[in-house]
N, C-alpha and C positions, 0 to 999 in steps of 0.2 A: 504494500500500500504506500502511496506517495506520502511524503512528510506533511504536506498541506499547510505549512506555516510559511508565509511570505516574508522573507528577510527584510524587505523594504518597508514593512509596517514598523513604525518607530519603536514600539515596545519590543518586537523581536530583534530589531537592529541593535538596540542598546544591550539587550541580553547577550547578543552575539559578540559585540565588539567593546562593550563597556563594563564587563564583569570582572571582578578581582579573581574569579576562579578560572577565567579563560584568557589570561594575559598572553599565552602562547599564540592564540588565534589573532589577537589584536596586534601583536608585534609582527606577525607574518604579514598581515594586511598593511600595516604602516610601512614596512620595508619594501613592499611591492609598489607602493605609491612614491616613496621618497628615494627612488633609485639615484645613485651617484652622490648620495649624502651619507654622513656617518651612520652606520647600521645601528639599529636599536636592539639591545639585548635585555634591557630592564625597563619596565614602565610602571608608573604609579598613578592610579586614578585619583583625581582631585574631587570628583563627585561620584563615588561608587553608587550603584543602583539603590535607590530608596523609593519605595512605592508611596510617594507623598500625595496628599490630596490638596487641590487648590480650593479657593473660596467657594467655587461652584460644586464642590464635591466630586470633581472629575479628576482622573489620574493625570498628574503633571509629569510629562516626559521631558527630561533635560537632555541637552546635547552631551556628548561624551567629552569630558575634559581630562587631560592627563599630562604628565611630565615624564620625559625620558632621562636616562643617565647623563645625557649631555646638557641637561637643563632646558631643553626646548619645550615650550608650551604647545600642546597639541589639542586641537578642537576638531572632533569628528561629528558630522551630522548627516542626516538624510532628508531630502525634500521630494515629496511626491508631486506637489503643485509648485508653481512659481509665483510666490507672493510679490506684490509691488515693492520696489526698492531693494530687491535682492542683492544687487551688487554693493549698494551702500551698507546694507545690513552685515554682509560678510566682512567688508572693510572695517566697519565699526568694531565688531567683536574681536577681530584679529588685532587691531590696534589697541583696544582696551586691555587685552591679555598681555600685550607687550608693555604698556605703560604701567600696569599694576604690579609688575615685577620690581619696580624701582622703590627701594626703601631708603629711609634717611641715612645719609652717610655713604651711600653707594655711588659708584661712578657709572657714567653711561656705558663704559666698556664692559660693565658687569651684566648688561642686558643680554638675554639669550633669545634666539629666534622664536617668533610666534607663528605657528603654522595652522592653517585651517584646511580641512579636507571635507568637501561637501559632495555627497553622492546625490546626483540628480536623476530621478526616474525618467525625466525628459531631457531637455537641453536648455541652456541659456544662450548659446551661440550656434546658429545653423552652419556657419563657416568660420574656421575650417572644420570639416566633419570628422573630428578626432575625439577619441574617448577621453584623453587626459589633457587638460589645459593647466599650465603652471604659471601663475602670475607672480611677478616680483617687481621691485623698483628698478627700472631700467632707464637709460638715457634714450630719448626718442629716436635720434638719428644715427647713433653709433652703438657698437656692441660694448657699452660700458654699464657696469652694474654699480649702483649706489650702495645697495646692501641686499643681502639675502635674508635679513632678519624678519621681514614680513613676507609671508608666502600664503597664497590662496590657491588651492588645488581643486579643480572641478573635475568630477568624473561624470561625464555625460553618457548615460547608458544607452541613449538613442543612437549613439555613434559606435556601438560595439559591433564589430563585423565578424566575430568569432562564432563558429558553429560547434555542435557536439563532435563533429567529425574532425575539426581542426583544434579542438580544445587542448589535447595533449601537448601539442607543439606551441601553444600560445604562451605569452609572457605571464608572469605571476599576476600582474595587475589585470590582464584580460581574463584570466581564470576567475579572479575574484568578482569581476563585473558579471561574468556569465553565471557564477554561483548565485549572486544576489538576484539576478533576473529569473533563474530557472529552478532553484533548489526546491521550491515548494511542490514542483511537478514530478519530482524524482523520489525514489526510495533511497535509503542510506546505502544500500548495496550498490545501486547504480552510481551514486556519487563516488563511492570507493573505487569503482571500476573506471570511471571517467577521469578522475583527477590523480595525477602522479604524486601529489603532496598529501601526506597523511593528515595535515592540519584541516583539510576540507572534510574529512570524515569526522573529525572532532567537531567542526562547525555544524555538520548535519546532526550530530548528537545533541547539540544545544537546542536546535530547533525541535528535535523529537521530544526533548524534555518539556518544552512548552506545550506540545500537543498532548502529552500524557499527564500533565498536571492540571486537574480541574480548576484550581485557583488561577494559575497562570493563563490557562486557556480563556477564562472569563476576561481577564485583563487584556489579553491579545485581541479578542473579538470586539471588545469595547473600543479599542483604538482603531481596529480595522473599520468598524462602523463609522467612527468619527471621521476618518480620512475619506471614506466613500461619501459621507454627507457633505463634507467640505467640497469635494470634487463636484458633486451634483449642484451645489449652490453656485459654484464658480461657473460651471457650464451654463446654467440658467441665466446668470448675470451677463455672460458673454453674448448669448443669443439675444437676450432682450436689449442689451445695450447697442449692439450692432444694428438690430432691426429698428430701434428708435432713431439711430443715426440716419438710416436710410429713409425713414419716414419724414424726418425733418428736412432732408434734402428734397424729397418729393414735394413737400409743402412749399418750399421756396421755388420749385419749378426749374431749378438749374442744377447741373452737375456740380458746380462749385459749392452750392448750398448743401448738397448731399454730403460731399466730402468734409466740409466744415462741421456738419452735424456729427459725423462719425468721429472726427478728431476730438471734438468737445466731450462726447460721451466716453470715448476711450480714455481720455485724460482723467475724467472723473473716476472711472473704474480702476485705473492704475494709480489713483491718488497722486496725480501730478498737477502742477500749477495749470490752471485753465487759461488758454490763450485769450488775448484781447483782440479787438478788431484791427488794431494797428499791426499786430504780429501776423494776422492772417493776410492783411493787405500787402505785407512785404514779401509774400511768397507767390510764385507762379503756380498755375494749376498743376503742372507736372510735379512741382515740389510738394504741394499739398497731398497729392495722390500717394507720393512716396512716404510722406510722414504718416498718413493713414495706414498704409500697408505695414510700416514698421511697428506702429502701435498695436495693430491687430496681431501681428506675429508675436510681440512681447506678451500680449494678454493670453493668447492660447498656447503659449509654449509649454505650460504644465499639463496640457491635455494628452501629450504623446507619452 
């Protein structure tokens, strides 16, 4: 029987990669992402799993926060949908983890890298169509690095091109991406046969424990339902917003009015500043159409 537990549900994701009992799994995952950097052999979780309730009585799932033996601050999270301001959110929390290291009497040279790893069920960038994007502070026109102390790694699962037939020869990171996408559909025996690394059999065991524990299964299903409800609400808002934008354009009787209506509503849905008449007037019709297309792509990115 298939495991049936989706690793991308935040409850399962944190049990898999954020548990003090499964540090070997987490270390393997981190080293597969941070290739070319000092290898991790020891990790300590700064927020081990606590089934805490928030003010609404709902389970509060935190991101995975950890520190390695090199002093690097690590933040691991999963995103099924693409919330507004995602790039700014990732930047904010990466920078905050960096700044909060500084204690009175310390020097700037004591600061250690702050690294964020965000697993996206969809994509943030359609191009380039690659699985792993590694963002650092770079000089725009030359191959100069200001610092590697701030890193944001995106794993865009939409851009995974590995299949079960090519999995054995794939990179460790590609194997992890495939596991996160497909583990729920496989038995633990199939996972053992497909993956050359024993750590994936261990990871399958973690998911099986969730499936076999009534208490954990209740928590998992609650989070699965919450994610599906969020997705349904977002899809409804997308459909309604775009249709209203088209309706406003029809009422104005001109293609320009239609595109302006779409832009205004998409900006509201994305919680962006709404444009003024002067900003619209400064754009050509071609530019307005491109802006509308870009906003629509940004809004529906989490659907894939």
